C-alpha angles and dihedrals in degrees: 000000000000120000124215133197115249107248090221107045100011091234115153105251129189113227109239112226098177111161090005094294117157101025097101113104127225097030133090117252125191135218138171119238111241092217108042095019093224119137121240134180127234140179128218126230119189114206132188122208122197132196120195126209135177117268105182090176088069088058100050098285128123122277115244100223119191126177118253119237099244135159122247093034091225089073092059116129131190110243126189109237092211105046105011096240111157133207139165114267118252117247091259092048091050091049090054092045091052090047092052092048093047095247 
């Protein structure tokens, strides 16, 4: 949750989103300051941040499969660290995974 400063007393105030209130964009919401007890209005802005990374496997390169850490070990999958593709481990991979985990 984001906190805002009360426009009256400048106290840091946590926005209360009980029952989902206050998430809708482009409308004014209201809240009472816990310190000075005055009501103030606020708007909500939802922002998305993205981070890009190379995924050579999506461009003809090899996948970099690593086993997931799963319990029980039989539910382990092999996930590509670059693109997230998932597959079942081969018999030899599962044998090695069980050996490494002491199974």
